[in-house]
Chimera marker file (.cmm) of the C-alpha trace (Angstrom):
<marker_set name="trace">
<marker id="1" x="0.281" y="-48.153" z="-2.134" r="1" g="1" b="0" radius="0.5"/>
<marker id="2" x="2.586" y="-46.016" z="-0.018" r="1" g="1" b="0" radius="0.5"/>
<marker id="3" x="4.352" y="-47.595" z="2.837" r="1" g="1" b="0" radius="0.5"/>
<marker id="4" x="6.833" y="-46.075" z="5.989" r="1" g="1" b="0" radius="0.5"/>
<marker id="5" x="8.969" y="-47.903" z="7.858" r="1" g="1" b="0" radius="0.5"/>
<marker id="6" x="10.731" y="-46.721" z="11.282" r="1" g="1" b="0" radius="0.5"/>
<marker id="7" x="14.385" y="-46.300" z="11.187" r="1" g="1" b="0" radius="0.5"/>
<marker id="8" x="16.372" y="-44.626" z="14.123" r="1" g="1" b="0" radius="0.5"/>
<marker id="9" x="13.169" y="-42.666" z="15.608" r="1" g="1" b="0" radius="0.5"/>
<marker id="10" x="12.460" y="-41.503" z="12.253" r="1" g="1" b="0" radius="0.5"/>
<marker id="11" x="9.625" y="-42.162" z="9.709" r="1" g="1" b="0" radius="0.5"/>
<marker id="12" x="10.740" y="-42.005" z="5.700" r="1" g="1" b="0" radius="0.5"/>
<marker id="13" x="8.220" y="-41.361" z="3.039" r="1" g="1" b="0" radius="0.5"/>
<marker id="14" x="7.739" y="-39.978" z="-0.187" r="1" g="1" b="0" radius="0.5"/>
<marker id="15" x="5.843" y="-37.104" z="-1.160" r="1" g="1" b="0" radius="0.5"/>
<marker id="16" x="4.137" y="-36.980" z="-4.885" r="1" g="1" b="0" radius="0.5"/>
<marker id="17" x="3.131" y="-33.585" z="-5.550" r="1" g="1" b="0" radius="0.5"/>
<marker id="18" x="-0.189" y="-32.951" z="-7.587" r="1" g="1" b="0" radius="0.5"/>
<marker id="19" x="-0.697" y="-30.504" z="-10.377" r="1" g="1" b="0" radius="0.5"/>
<marker id="20" x="-4.388" y="-29.069" z="-10.563" r="1" g="1" b="0" radius="0.5"/>
<marker id="21" x="-5.960" y="-26.221" z="-12.525" r="1" g="1" b="0" radius="0.5"/>
<marker id="22" x="-8.592" y="-24.272" z="-10.939" r="1" g="1" b="0" radius="0.5"/>
<marker id="23" x="-11.417" y="-23.805" z="-13.329" r="1" g="1" b="0" radius="0.5"/>
<marker id="24" x="-13.285" y="-20.373" z="-12.050" r="1" g="1" b="0" radius="0.5"/>
<marker id="25" x="-16.923" y="-19.997" z="-12.904" r="1" g="1" b="0" radius="0.5"/>
<marker id="26" x="-17.588" y="-16.630" z="-14.772" r="1" g="1" b="0" radius="0.5"/>
<marker id="27" x="-20.883" y="-15.766" z="-12.740" r="1" g="1" b="0" radius="0.5"/>
<marker id="28" x="-20.173" y="-13.602" z="-9.342" r="1" g="1" b="0" radius="0.5"/>
<marker id="29" x="-22.395" y="-15.484" z="-6.350" r="1" g="1" b="0" radius="0.5"/>
<marker id="30" x="-23.825" y="-13.377" z="-3.702" r="1" g="1" b="0" radius="0.5"/>
<marker id="31" x="-24.328" y="-14.913" z="0.080" r="1" g="1" b="0" radius="0.5"/>
<marker id="32" x="-26.079" y="-13.319" z="3.100" r="1" g="1" b="0" radius="0.5"/>
<marker id="33" x="-25.828" y="-14.914" z="6.365" r="1" g="1" b="0" radius="0.5"/>
<marker id="34" x="-27.341" y="-13.880" z="9.532" r="1" g="1" b="0" radius="0.5"/>
<marker id="35" x="-24.618" y="-14.835" z="12.254" r="1" g="1" b="0" radius="0.5"/>
<marker id="36" x="-25.856" y="-16.672" z="15.642" r="1" g="1" b="0" radius="0.5"/>
<marker id="37" x="-24.056" y="-16.191" z="18.886" r="1" g="1" b="0" radius="0.5"/>
<marker id="38" x="-22.533" y="-19.701" z="18.507" r="1" g="1" b="0" radius="0.5"/>
<marker id="39" x="-20.521" y="-19.020" z="15.490" r="1" g="1" b="0" radius="0.5"/>
<marker id="40" x="-19.996" y="-15.404" z="16.187" r="1" g="1" b="0" radius="0.5"/>
<marker id="41" x="-18.254" y="-16.465" z="19.503" r="1" g="1" b="0" radius="0.5"/>
<marker id="42" x="-15.551" y="-18.291" z="17.062" r="1" g="1" b="0" radius="0.5"/>
<marker id="43" x="-14.589" y="-14.701" z="16.313" r="1" g="1" b="0" radius="0.5"/>
<marker id="44" x="-14.733" y="-13.081" z="12.462" r="1" g="1" b="0" radius="0.5"/>
<marker id="45" x="-12.286" y="-15.569" z="10.882" r="1" g="1" b="0" radius="0.5"/>
<marker id="46" x="-14.507" y="-18.495" z="12.077" r="1" g="1" b="0" radius="0.5"/>
<marker id="47" x="-17.861" y="-16.344" z="10.960" r="1" g="1" b="0" radius="0.5"/>
<marker id="48" x="-16.221" y="-15.615" z="6.973" r="1" g="1" b="0" radius="0.5"/>
<marker id="49" x="-15.010" y="-19.579" z="7.180" r="1" g="1" b="0" radius="0.5"/>
<marker id="50" x="-18.948" y="-20.480" z="7.887" r="1" g="1" b="0" radius="0.5"/>
<marker id="51" x="-20.277" y="-18.134" z="5.390" r="1" g="1" b="0" radius="0.5"/>
<marker id="52" x="-17.904" y="-19.547" z="2.641" r="1" g="1" b="0" radius="0.5"/>
<marker id="53" x="-18.511" y="-23.622" z="3.596" r="1" g="1" b="0" radius="0.5"/>
<marker id="54" x="-21.848" y="-22.183" z="2.940" r="1" g="1" b="0" radius="0.5"/>
<marker id="55" x="-21.937" y="-20.732" z="-0.334" r="1" g="1" b="0" radius="0.5"/>
<marker id="56" x="-19.550" y="-23.363" z="-1.774" r="1" g="1" b="0" radius="0.5"/>
<marker id="57" x="-22.139" y="-26.086" z="-0.873" r="1" g="1" b="0" radius="0.5"/>
<marker id="58" x="-24.746" y="-24.053" z="-2.595" r="1" g="1" b="0" radius="0.5"/>
<marker id="59" x="-22.396" y="-23.523" z="-5.578" r="1" g="1" b="0" radius="0.5"/>
<marker id="60" x="-22.597" y="-26.902" z="-6.477" r="1" g="1" b="0" radius="0.5"/>
<marker id="61" x="-20.028" y="-27.987" z="-3.711" r="1" g="1" b="0" radius="0.5"/>
<marker id="62" x="-17.032" y="-25.729" z="-5.267" r="1" g="1" b="0" radius="0.5"/>
<marker id="63" x="-13.559" y="-25.940" z="-3.677" r="1" g="1" b="0" radius="0.5"/>
<marker id="64" x="-12.764" y="-22.358" z="-3.467" r="1" g="1" b="0" radius="0.5"/>
<marker id="65" x="-13.802" y="-18.900" z="-3.995" r="1" g="1" b="0" radius="0.5"/>
<marker id="66" x="-11.977" y="-16.487" z="-5.933" r="1" g="1" b="0" radius="0.5"/>
<marker id="67" x="-12.189" y="-12.400" z="-5.105" r="1" g="1" b="0" radius="0.5"/>
<marker id="68" x="-14.101" y="-12.920" z="-2.013" r="1" g="1" b="0" radius="0.5"/>
<marker id="69" x="-15.153" y="-9.988" z="-1.024" r="1" g="1" b="0" radius="0.5"/>
<marker id="70" x="-17.008" y="-9.468" z="2.734" r="1" g="1" b="0" radius="0.5"/>
<marker id="71" x="-19.054" y="-7.130" z="4.110" r="1" g="1" b="0" radius="0.5"/>
<marker id="72" x="-19.617" y="-7.685" z="7.845" r="1" g="1" b="0" radius="0.5"/>
<marker id="73" x="-22.594" y="-5.590" z="9.874" r="1" g="1" b="0" radius="0.5"/>
<marker id="74" x="-22.311" y="-5.482" z="13.819" r="1" g="1" b="0" radius="0.5"/>
<marker id="75" x="-25.002" y="-4.394" z="16.529" r="1" g="1" b="0" radius="0.5"/>
<marker id="76" x="-24.579" y="-1.716" z="18.870" r="1" g="1" b="0" radius="0.5"/>
<marker id="77" x="-22.615" y="-4.025" z="21.547" r="1" g="1" b="0" radius="0.5"/>
<marker id="78" x="-20.343" y="-4.757" z="19.126" r="1" g="1" b="0" radius="0.5"/>
<marker id="79" x="-21.187" y="-8.373" z="18.496" r="1" g="1" b="0" radius="0.5"/>
<marker id="80" x="-20.937" y="-9.190" z="14.619" r="1" g="1" b="0" radius="0.5"/>
<marker id="81" x="-25.030" y="-9.568" z="13.928" r="1" g="1" b="0" radius="0.5"/>
<marker id="82" x="-24.597" y="-10.457" z="9.655" r="1" g="1" b="0" radius="0.5"/>
<marker id="83" x="-22.070" y="-10.987" z="6.636" r="1" g="1" b="0" radius="0.5"/>
<marker id="84" x="-22.399" y="-10.540" z="3.216" r="1" g="1" b="0" radius="0.5"/>
<marker id="85" x="-20.040" y="-12.531" z="0.736" r="1" g="1" b="0" radius="0.5"/>
<marker id="86" x="-19.304" y="-12.496" z="-3.217" r="1" g="1" b="0" radius="0.5"/>
<marker id="87" x="-16.819" y="-13.930" z="-4.996" r="1" g="1" b="0" radius="0.5"/>
<marker id="88" x="-16.284" y="-16.534" z="-8.132" r="1" g="1" b="0" radius="0.5"/>
<marker id="89" x="-16.758" y="-20.275" z="-7.357" r="1" g="1" b="0" radius="0.5"/>
<marker id="90" x="-14.022" y="-22.624" z="-8.692" r="1" g="1" b="0" radius="0.5"/>
<marker id="91" x="-13.433" y="-26.320" z="-9.304" r="1" g="1" b="0" radius="0.5"/>
<marker id="92" x="-10.044" y="-27.746" z="-8.951" r="1" g="1" b="0" radius="0.5"/>
<marker id="93" x="-9.574" y="-30.218" z="-12.024" r="1" g="1" b="0" radius="0.5"/>
<marker id="94" x="-7.168" y="-32.029" z="-14.433" r="1" g="1" b="0" radius="0.5"/>
<marker id="95" x="-5.257" y="-33.779" z="-11.440" r="1" g="1" b="0" radius="0.5"/>
<marker id="96" x="-2.202" y="-35.355" z="-12.771" r="1" g="1" b="0" radius="0.5"/>
<marker id="97" x="1.212" y="-35.725" z="-11.270" r="1" g="1" b="0" radius="0.5"/>
<marker id="98" x="3.683" y="-33.013" z="-11.016" r="1" g="1" b="0" radius="0.5"/>
<marker id="99" x="6.496" y="-33.274" z="-13.696" r="1" g="1" b="0" radius="0.5"/>
<marker id="100" x="9.332" y="-35.852" z="-13.596" r="1" g="1" b="0" radius="0.5"/>
<marker id="101" x="11.970" y="-35.084" z="-10.539" r="1" g="1" b="0" radius="0.5"/>
<marker id="102" x="9.921" y="-33.686" z="-8.271" r="1" g="1" b="0" radius="0.5"/>
<marker id="103" x="9.160" y="-36.327" z="-5.866" r="1" g="1" b="0" radius="0.5"/>
<marker id="104" x="11.059" y="-35.559" z="-3.022" r="1" g="1" b="0" radius="0.5"/>
<marker id="105" x="11.896" y="-38.016" z="0.007" r="1" g="1" b="0" radius="0.5"/>
<marker id="106" x="10.921" y="-36.338" z="3.052" r="1" g="1" b="0" radius="0.5"/>
<marker id="107" x="12.136" y="-37.699" z="6.889" r="1" g="1" b="0" radius="0.5"/>
<marker id="108" x="10.120" y="-36.615" z="9.620" r="1" g="1" b="0" radius="0.5"/>
<marker id="109" x="10.888" y="-36.741" z="13.013" r="1" g="1" b="0" radius="0.5"/>
<marker id="110" x="8.900" y="-38.980" z="15.161" r="1" g="1" b="0" radius="0.5"/>
<marker id="111" x="7.908" y="-36.436" z="18.050" r="1" g="1" b="0" radius="0.5"/>
<marker id="112" x="7.874" y="-32.967" z="17.401" r="1" g="1" b="0" radius="0.5"/>
<marker id="113" x="9.469" y="-29.939" z="19.296" r="1" g="1" b="0" radius="0.5"/>
<marker id="114" x="6.216" y="-30.027" z="21.320" r="1" g="1" b="0" radius="0.5"/>
<marker id="115" x="6.301" y="-33.639" z="22.003" r="1" g="1" b="0" radius="0.5"/>
<marker id="116" x="3.278" y="-34.292" z="20.005" r="1" g="1" b="0" radius="0.5"/>
<marker id="117" x="3.735" y="-37.772" z="18.151" r="1" g="1" b="0" radius="0.5"/>
<marker id="118" x="3.107" y="-37.779" z="14.812" r="1" g="1" b="0" radius="0.5"/>
<marker id="119" x="3.374" y="-41.722" z="13.999" r="1" g="1" b="0" radius="0.5"/>
<marker id="120" x="2.012" y="-44.251" z="16.518" r="1" g="1" b="0" radius="0.5"/>
<marker id="121" x="4.412" y="-46.246" z="18.402" r="1" g="1" b="0" radius="0.5"/>
<marker id="122" x="3.394" y="-50.461" z="18.583" r="1" g="1" b="0" radius="0.5"/>
<link id1="1" id2="2" r="1" g="1" b="0" radius="0.2"/>
<link id1="2" id2="3" r="1" g="1" b="0" radius="0.2"/>
<link id1="3" id2="4" r="1" g="1" b="0" radius="0.2"/>
<link id1="4" id2="5" r="1" g="1" b="0" radius="0.2"/>
<link id1="5" id2="6" r="1" g="1" b="0" radius="0.2"/>
<link id1="6" id2="7" r="1" g="1" b="0" radius="0.2"/>
<link id1="7" id2="8" r="1" g="1" b="0" radius="0.2"/>
<link id1="8" id2="9" r="1" g="1" b="0" radius="0.2"/>
<link id1="9" id2="10" r="1" g="1" b="0" radius="0.2"/>
<link id1="10" id2="11" r="1" g="1" b="0" radius="0.2"/>
<link id1="11" id2="12" r="1" g="1" b="0" radius="0.2"/>
<link id1="12" id2="13" r="1" g="1" b="0" radius="0.2"/>
<link id1="13" id2="14" r="1" g="1" b="0" radius="0.2"/>
<link id1="14" id2="15" r="1" g="1" b="0" radius="0.2"/>
<link id1="15" id2="16" r="1" g="1" b="0" radius="0.2"/>
<link id1="16" id2="17" r="1" g="1" b="0" radius="0.2"/>
<link id1="17" id2="18" r="1" g="1" b="0" radius="0.2"/>
<link id1="18" id2="19" r="1" g="1" b="0" radius="0.2"/>
<link id1="19" id2="20" r="1" g="1" b="0" radius="0.2"/>
<link id1="20" id2="21" r="1" g="1" b="0" radius="0.2"/>
<link id1="21" id2="22" r="1" g="1" b="0" radius="0.2"/>
<link id1="22" id2="23" r="1" g="1" b="0" radius="0.2"/>
<link id1="23" id2="24" r="1" g="1" b="0" radius="0.2"/>
<link id1="24" id2="25" r="1" g="1" b="0" radius="0.2"/>
<link id1="25" id2="26" r="1" g="1" b="0" radius="0.2"/>
<link id1="26" id2="27" r="1" g="1" b="0" radius="0.2"/>
<link id1="27" id2="28" r="1" g="1" b="0" radius="0.2"/>
<link id1="28" id2="29" r="1" g="1" b="0" radius="0.2"/>
<link id1="29" id2="30" r="1" g="1" b="0" radius="0.2"/>
<link id1="30" id2="31" r="1" g="1" b="0" radius="0.2"/>
<link id1="31" id2="32" r="1" g="1" b="0" radius="0.2"/>
<link id1="32" id2="33" r="1" g="1" b="0" radius="0.2"/>
<link id1="33" id2="34" r="1" g="1" b="0" radius="0.2"/>
<link id1="34" id2="35" r="1" g="1" b="0" radius="0.2"/>
<link id1="35" id2="36" r="1" g="1" b="0" radius="0.2"/>
<link id1="36" id2="37" r="1" g="1" b="0" radius="0.2"/>
<link id1="37" id2="38" r="1" g="1" b="0" radius="0.2"/>
<link id1="38" id2="39" r="1" g="1" b="0" radius="0.2"/>
<link id1="39" id2="40" r="1" g="1" b="0" radius="0.2"/>
<link id1="40" id2="41" r="1" g="1" b="0" radius="0.2"/>
<link id1="41" id2="42" r="1" g="1" b="0" radius="0.2"/>
<link id1="42" id2="43" r="1" g="1" b="0" radius="0.2"/>
<link id1="43" id2="44" r="1" g="1" b="0" radius="0.2"/>
<link id1="44" id2="45" r="1" g="1" b="0" radius="0.2"/>
<link id1="45" id2="46" r="1" g="1" b="0" radius="0.2"/>
<link id1="46" id2="47" r="1" g="1" b="0" radius="0.2"/>
<link id1="47" id2="48" r="1" g="1" b="0" radius="0.2"/>
<link id1="48" id2="49" r="1" g="1" b="0" radius="0.2"/>
<link id1="49" id2="50" r="1" g="1" b="0" radius="0.2"/>
<link id1="50" id2="51" r="1" g="1" b="0" radius="0.2"/>
<link id1="51" id2="52" r="1" g="1" b="0" radius="0.2"/>
<link id1="52" id2="53" r="1" g="1" b="0" radius="0.2"/>
<link id1="53" id2="54" r="1" g="1" b="0" radius="0.2"/>
<link id1="54" id2="55" r="1" g="1" b="0" radius="0.2"/>
<link id1="55" id2="56" r="1" g="1" b="0" radius="0.2"/>
<link id1="56" id2="57" r="1" g="1" b="0" radius="0.2"/>
<link id1="57" id2="58" r="1" g="1" b="0" radius="0.2"/>
<link id1="58" id2="59" r="1" g="1" b="0" radius="0.2"/>
<link id1="59" id2="60" r="1" g="1" b="0" radius="0.2"/>
<link id1="60" id2="61" r="1" g="1" b="0" radius="0.2"/>
<link id1="61" id2="62" r="1" g="1" b="0" radius="0.2"/>
<link id1="62" id2="63" r="1" g="1" b="0" radius="0.2"/>
<link id1="63" id2="64" r="1" g="1" b="0" radius="0.2"/>
<link id1="64" id2="65" r="1" g="1" b="0" radius="0.2"/>
<link id1="65" id2="66" r="1" g="1" b="0" radius="0.2"/>
<link id1="66" id2="67" r="1" g="1" b="0" radius="0.2"/>
<link id1="67" id2="68" r="1" g="1" b="0" radius="0.2"/>
<link id1="68" id2="69" r="1" g="1" b="0" radius="0.2"/>
<link id1="69" id2="70" r="1" g="1" b="0" radius="0.2"/>
<link id1="70" id2="71" r="1" g="1" b="0" radius="0.2"/>
<link id1="71" id2="72" r="1" g="1" b="0" radius="0.2"/>
<link id1="72" id2="73" r="1" g="1" b="0" radius="0.2"/>
<link id1="73" id2="74" r="1" g="1" b="0" radius="0.2"/>
<link id1="74" id2="75" r="1" g="1" b="0" radius="0.2"/>
<link id1="75" id2="76" r="1" g="1" b="0" radius="0.2"/>
<link id1="76" id2="77" r="1" g="1" b="0" radius="0.2"/>
<link id1="77" id2="78" r="1" g="1" b="0" radius="0.2"/>
<link id1="78" id2="79" r="1" g="1" b="0" radius="0.2"/>
<link id1="79" id2="80" r="1" g="1" b="0" radius="0.2"/>
<link id1="80" id2="81" r="1" g="1" b="0" radius="0.2"/>
<link id1="81" id2="82" r="1" g="1" b="0" radius="0.2"/>
<link id1="82" id2="83" r="1" g="1" b="0" radius="0.2"/>
<link id1="83" id2="84" r="1" g="1" b="0" radius="0.2"/>
<link id1="84" id2="85" r="1" g="1" b="0" radius="0.2"/>
<link id1="85" id2="86" r="1" g="1" b="0" radius="0.2"/>
<link id1="86" id2="87" r="1" g="1" b="0" radius="0.2"/>
<link id1="87" id2="88" r="1" g="1" b="0" radius="0.2"/>
<link id1="88" id2="89" r="1" g="1" b="0" radius="0.2"/>
<link id1="89" id2="90" r="1" g="1" b="0" radius="0.2"/>
<link id1="90" id2="91" r="1" g="1" b="0" radius="0.2"/>
<link id1="91" id2="92" r="1" g="1" b="0" radius="0.2"/>
<link id1="92" id2="93" r="1" g="1" b="0" radius="0.2"/>
<link id1="93" id2="94" r="1" g="1" b="0" radius="0.2"/>
<link id1="94" id2="95" r="1" g="1" b="0" radius="0.2"/>
<link id1="95" id2="96" r="1" g="1" b="0" radius="0.2"/>
<link id1="96" id2="97" r="1" g="1" b="0" radius="0.2"/>
<link id1="97" id2="98" r="1" g="1" b="0" radius="0.2"/>
<link id1="98" id2="99" r="1" g="1" b="0" radius="0.2"/>
<link id1="99" id2="100" r="1" g="1" b="0" radius="0.2"/>
<link id1="100" id2="101" r="1" g="1" b="0" radius="0.2"/>
<link id1="101" id2="102" r="1" g="1" b="0" radius="0.2"/>
<link id1="102" id2="103" r="1" g="1" b="0" radius="0.2"/>
<link id1="103" id2="104" r="1" g="1" b="0" radius="0.2"/>
<link id1="104" id2="105" r="1" g="1" b="0" radius="0.2"/>
<link id1="105" id2="106" r="1" g="1" b="0" radius="0.2"/>
<link id1="106" id2="107" r="1" g="1" b="0" radius="0.2"/>
<link id1="107" id2="108" r="1" g="1" b="0" radius="0.2"/>
<link id1="108" id2="109" r="1" g="1" b="0" radius="0.2"/>
<link id1="109" id2="110" r="1" g="1" b="0" radius="0.2"/>
<link id1="110" id2="111" r="1" g="1" b="0" radius="0.2"/>
<link id1="111" id2="112" r="1" g="1" b="0" radius="0.2"/>
<link id1="112" id2="113" r="1" g="1" b="0" radius="0.2"/>
<link id1="113" id2="114" r="1" g="1" b="0" radius="0.2"/>
<link id1="114" id2="115" r="1" g="1" b="0" radius="0.2"/>
<link id1="115" id2="116" r="1" g="1" b="0" radius="0.2"/>
<link id1="116" id2="117" r="1" g="1" b="0" radius="0.2"/>
<link id1="117" id2="118" r="1" g="1" b="0" radius="0.2"/>
<link id1="118" id2="119" r="1" g="1" b="0" radius="0.2"/>
<link id1="119" id2="120" r="1" g="1" b="0" radius="0.2"/>
<link id1="120" id2="121" r="1" g="1" b="0" radius="0.2"/>
<link id1="121" id2="122" r="1" g="1" b="0" radius="0.2"/>
</marker_set>
């Protein structure tokens, strides 16, 4: 069990890095998606992210799409009409602790420069 305590306005905690292997499927997948105005309103990156999310779910809930290629179609008004993506689904496997000596103590100030509190005060 990990715990954190306050000390002089700062919280200390331990970060334990993990290692994992990325198992890439050898079969390339393709996905075509007509783009709704709601998704297009979020911009091109939102359209790409949505299409990748959909293809990952359809590919057995893969974690990543390796070798991503996108083809975006725009209508006469310049709005995104559809997107086609291809890539190789991949899953992270064989999670394990990082080698000895890579566990690093980290101190994070309670408030960032933007004033947002990372930890709630009691």
